[in-house]
Each structure stands twice: as C-alpha cells, then as structure tokens.
C-alpha positions in Angstrom: -0.4 -0.3 0.0 1.2 3.6 -0.6 1.9 5.4 2.1 0.8 9.4 2.3 4.2 9.9 2.7 5.5 8.0 0.0 2.9 9.0 -2.3 3.9 13.1 -1.8 7.3 12.5 -1.9 7.0 10.3 -5.6 4.8 13.6 -6.9 7.7 16.1 -5.2 10.4 15.9 -7.8 7.3 16.1 -10.7 5.8 19.6 -8.7 9.0 21.4 -8.5 9.8 20.4 -11.8 6.7 21.7 -13.2 7.4 24.8 -11.5 11.0 25.7 -12.4 10.4 24.8 -16.0 6.9 26.9 -16.7 7.9 29.5 -18.5 5.6 33.0 -18.3 1.9 32.4 -20.3 0.3 35.0 -21.2 -3.2 35.1 -23.0 -4.0 36.8 -26.3 -6.2 37.7 -29.1 -5.5 38.3 -32.4 -7.1 39.9 -35.7 -8.1 36.9 -36.9 -10.8 36.3 -33.7 -8.4 33.6 -32.0 -8.3 33.6 -28.5 -5.3 31.5 -26.9 -1.6 31.7 -25.6 2.0 32.3 -25.7 4.9 31.8 -24.1 7.3 34.8 -24.1 10.4 32.7 -23.5 10.0 30.8 -26.6 7.3 32.3 -28.4 4.8 29.2 -29.0 1.2 29.7 -29.3 -1.3 27.9 -28.1 -4.8 28.4 -29.5 -7.7 27.8 -26.9 -11.3 27.4 -27.3 -13.7 26.6 -29.9 -11.6 29.0 -33.3 -12.6 32.0 -34.3 -15.7 33.9 -32.9 -19.0 34.4 -34.8 -19.2 37.4 -32.8 -15.9 39.1 -34.6 -16.2 39.1 -37.8 -12.6 41.3 -38.4 -11.2 40.4 -34.6 -10.9 42.0 -30.9 -8.9 44.8 -30.2 -7.7 44.5 -26.4 -8.0 42.5 -23.9 -8.2 43.1 -19.5 -9.0 41.4 -16.6 -13.0 41.5 -15.5 -14.7 39.9 -12.9 -15.2 36.1 -11.6 -11.6 34.8 -13.8 -13.7 36.5 -17.0 -11.7 38.9 -19.3 -12.9 41.7 -21.2 -12.5 42.3 -25.0 -13.4 44.9 -27.9 -15.1 43.8 -31.2 -14.5 46.1 -33.5 -18.4 47.0 -34.5 -18.1 48.4 -30.5 -19.8 45.3 -28.7 -17.9 43.6 -25.6 -17.3 40.6 -25.1 -16.3 38.6 -22.0 -13.8 35.1 -22.8 -13.9 32.5 -20.5 -9.6 31.7 -20.2 -10.7 27.8 -19.5 -12.6 27.4 -22.5 -12.1 30.0 -25.2 -15.5 30.6 -25.0 -16.5 34.1 -25.7 -20.1 36.2 -25.0 -21.3 39.0 -26.5 -22.4 41.3 -23.1 -23.7 44.3 -25.6 -22.5 47.6 -27.0 -20.6 49.9 -25.6 -22.1 53.1 -26.9 -18.9 53.7 -29.4 -19.6 53.2 -33.3 -18.5 51.0 -35.5 -15.6 50.4 -38.0 -15.8 46.7 -38.8 -15.4 47.7 -42.6 -13.0 51.0 -43.1 -14.8 52.3 -46.2 -18.6 50.7 -45.6 -18.7 51.0 -42.1 -20.0 54.5 -40.5 -16.1 54.5 -39.4 -16.5 57.7 -37.3 -14.1 59.5 -34.7 -16.1 58.3 -31.8 -15.6 54.7 -33.0 -14.8 51.7 -30.9 -10.7 51.7 -30.4 -9.1 49.8 -27.5 -9.4 48.9 -24.1 -7.1 47.8 -21.5 -7.6 47.7 -17.5 -5.9 48.7 -14.4 -6.6 48.1 -10.7 -10.0 46.2 -11.9 -11.3 48.9 -13.6 -11.7 48.4 -18.0 -10.9 52.1 -19.5 -11.6 52.1 -23.7 -10.6 54.9 -26.3 -12.1 55.9 -29.7 -10.4 56.7 -32.8 -9.7 60.8 -31.8 -8.2 58.6 -28.5 -10.5 59.9 -26.0 -10.4 58.0 -22.7 -13.8 56.2 -21.4 -14.8 53.9 -18.0 -16.3 50.8 -19.1 -18.9 49.1 -17.5 -17.7 45.2 -17.4 -20.9 43.8 -16.6 -23.1 46.0 -19.6 -20.4 47.0 -21.7 -21.1 50.8 -21.5 -18.9 53.1 -21.6 -18.4 56.8 -19.9 -16.5 59.3 -21.2 -13.8 60.9 -19.1 -11.7 63.0 -21.0 -9.6 63.8 -24.0 -6.1 62.3 -23.8 -4.7 64.2 -26.3 -2.7 61.9 -27.9 -3.2 62.1 -31.8 -6.3 60.9 -33.4 -6.8 58.4 -36.1 -8.4 58.7 -39.6 -8.7 55.6 -41.3 -9.1 55.5 -44.8 -7.4 55.3 -48.8 -4.5 57.4 -49.5 -4.1 59.1 -52.9 -1.2 56.9 -53.3 -2.7 53.4 -53.0 -1.6 53.2 -49.4 -4.3 52.3 -46.4 -4.1 53.8 -42.8 -3.3 51.7 -40.4 -2.5 52.1 -36.4 -0.9 50.5 -33.4 -2.3 51.0 -29.7 -2.1 49.4 -26.4 -3.6 50.4 -22.8 -2.5 48.5 -20.1 -2.1 49.2 -16.2 1.0 49.4 -13.7 0.9 49.8 -10.3 -1.3 53.0 -9.7 -0.5 54.0 -13.3 -2.6 53.7 -16.5 -0.2 54.0 -19.4 -1.1 53.6 -23.7 1.3 53.0 -26.9 0.1 54.7 -30.2 1.3 54.7 -33.5 0.0 55.5 -37.0 1.4 54.5 -40.6 0.8 54.4 -44.2 0.8 50.1 -45.4 0.9 49.1 -49.3 -1.3 46.4 -49.4 0.0 45.3 -52.6 3.3 45.0 -51.4 3.0 44.5 -47.6 5.7 47.8 -46.8 4.9 50.0 -44.5 5.0 53.5 -45.9 5.2 56.8 -43.9 4.9 57.1 -40.1 1.6 59.3 -39.6 2.2 59.5 -36.0 5.2 58.6 -34.1 5.0 55.5 -31.8 5.5 56.5 -27.9 4.2 55.4 -24.4 2.4 57.4 -22.5 1.1 58.0 -18.9 -2.7 58.9 -18.6 -4.4 60.3 -16.1 -7.8 58.3 -15.4 -9.2 61.1 -13.4 -9.2 63.7 -15.8 -8.2 61.4 -19.4 -5.2 63.7 -20.3 -2.1 61.5 -21.2 1.9 62.5 -20.6 4.0 61.5 -23.3 7.1 59.8 -21.4 9.2 59.2 -24.4 9.6 57.3 -28.1 9.3 53.6 -28.5 9.0 50.7 -31.3 6.4 50.8 -34.1 4.0 48.3 -34.3 3.3 47.9 -30.3 0.2 45.9 -30.6 -0.4 44.8 -26.9 1.6 44.8 -23.6 1.3 42.9 -20.4 3.2 42.6 -17.0 4.2 39.9 -15.8 6.2 39.5 -12.4 7.1 43.8 -12.8 8.6 43.3 -16.5 6.5 44.7 -19.4 6.2 42.5 -22.0 5.2 44.8 -25.5 4.4 42.7 -28.6 5.7 44.4 -31.9 3.3 43.2 -34.9 5.8 44.6 -37.6 8.5 41.9 -36.4 7.1 39.6 -34.7 8.9 40.1 -32.0 8.2 40.0 -27.9 10.2 43.1 -26.1 10.5 44.1 -22.6 9.4 47.8 -22.9 10.7 50.6 -20.0 8.2 52.2 -18.1 9.9 55.2 -17.7 11.5 56.0 -21.3 9.9 54.2 -23.5 13.0 51.9 -24.9 12.6 48.1 -25.5 14.6 44.8 -25.4 14.2 41.8 -27.2 13.1 38.8 -25.8 12.0 36.5 -28.4 10.2 36.0 -31.6 6.5 34.7 -31.4 4.9 32.4 -33.6 3.8 33.7 -36.7 1.1 32.0 -36.4 -0.2 33.8 -34.1 -0.8 36.4 -36.6 -1.6 40.3 -35.4 -1.4 40.3 -31.4 -4.1 43.0 -30.5 -4.5 42.4 -26.7 -2.7 40.3 -24.2 -3.3 39.5 -20.4 -1.4 38.3 -17.2 -2.8 34.4 -17.0 -2.9 33.1 -12.7 0.3 32.2 -11.2 1.2 28.5 -11.1 2.8 28.9 -7.8 0.1 27.8 -5.6 0.5 24.1 -7.6 3.9 24.3 -6.0 3.1 25.8 -2.2 0.4 23.1 -2.4 3.2 20.3 -3.2 5.3 21.9 -0.4 2.4 22.0 2.0 1.8 18.3 1.5 5.4 17.4 2.2 5.6 19.3 5.1 3.0 17.3 6.6 3.5 14.3 5.9 6.9 15.0 7.5 5.4 16.3 10.7 3.4 13.2 11.0 6.1 10.9 10.1 7.9 12.5 13.2 4.9 12.3 15.6 4.6 8.9 15.0 
C-alpha cells in the first residue's frame, strides 16, 4: 500500500520540476478572432477554445481582466465580449455605445468608433478613434466618457498613393498608473510594406480622472499589446513578430523572443494565473507528511 508520505515524496520532483520549468505564459487575442496563449520565452502560440468567434467578424482589440476570472475585449463593431479563459468561449454582453468600424469604407468609422481596451486595478478603460478615454462597465459593456487624452487621433481610409493608414495601440495598467502606446503609419497592401509614419510611436502615462496623457518617450512602431508579468512589461511588436521588454521610464525596448507567426497580429494580452499555488500545495503536503512521520 502506498502511504501518504511515499505518495507525496514521489510527487515532489514532479511538482518542483513543473514549477521550475514553467515559462511565463500569457493570454492573447489576435486579428483573426482567435484566443490563445503565448509562451514569452519561446514565442510558442497555443490556440484555445472553439476557434474564430462569429461575434467578431474581423477580430478583437484589447484584453483586460474582468470579474469572476473572465477577460474583457472589444469587438470592431463596438460591442464588448467576455472571454472564459478556461474554454476560450466568448460571450457578447452588449454595445459600448462607441461606433462601428468593422469594414473601413463601408462601416461609419467615425471619430467615436471603438478603438482599444485595457485595465488597471480592476477597472476597465477604453478609447475611441479620437483617443478620448472612457470608463467601461464590465457587466453591461457601456462606456462613459472621462475626457480627451490629447494623443493624436486615428483617421482611417485610403490614401491618394494607394496605401491605407493603419495604427497600433496598447492600453495597460502598471502599479497606480494607466499607460498607452500609440502610433500610426501608411501600409501598401500590394507589397505588404510599411510606408511613412503618420504618428510617431510614443509611450504615454494617462490620468484616469481627467483622461489627459503625458508623453514619456518614443517607443517601437507596431506595438499591438503590452502585458505585465512579475513586474516586467512585455510588448508585442506586430511588424517584427518580436516580444520585447518595455521600459516604462523612457519607452525603450529590449528583445526577448520571436513569437510564432501563426499567432498573427496580437491585439490584446493579459496575464495568466500564477502557477505558484501548485508548488505551494506540494510544499504544504510535504511538510504535513514529514510532521506526521515525526509524531509517529
């Protein structure tokens, strides 16, 4: 018969090995309506859930931690979805009140169109194409205007030279502060080449009471999402398929790894639960077994 003590000690190497070898994993959403995880060390992408979501015809923007362990994201049409990270299943909870820009040139795509979403200290924030800041109700999806950030607006459309104007934005929280990165550039759909920079990529600190943003410094073109893990901020550069650490004091970045091209364009990221409790359970069981052995 396998005693409790023998069982625990036989499991101990597995528990500690799993804890030690587990790399930092984060949740991501991309422009292909896909939810999954990315290993920040290797860049490996693991899709989760049933696949592309019918509620998001062209994709999601932004990802933030909501209540009850669910994640909150924007749809291009301005609706808000809750994603169950265990299953990858998304549920539409309602319109934010911000405009639709599902198909540029067909949808209204006005200045109040839904742009991006992020979180800080349990609260959800969103922006529109004017880069005004909103507070978002995670239960209903409704957006309430806080104020203009002062960050340049995004103006979609086809340019006279045949290029289109794209943008990148990430909204994310750090201790006691909300941050954003934003840039805009022209892109040739025939050659898949980046043209001119319309808005220089910059890191901003945002006042959540007024909406006003303070520039911190220049950063990399193409940052579509930023996530914090153990105090380090990881940025996803969609133009280079690179994961970079982001310095919040000046906007500089340092290469970490290349992420799998199969992940597509990363448009939102959120931290996954820490694996530490598993190791702690193992430690507790080992201590219990040792204690019982000594008493006997």
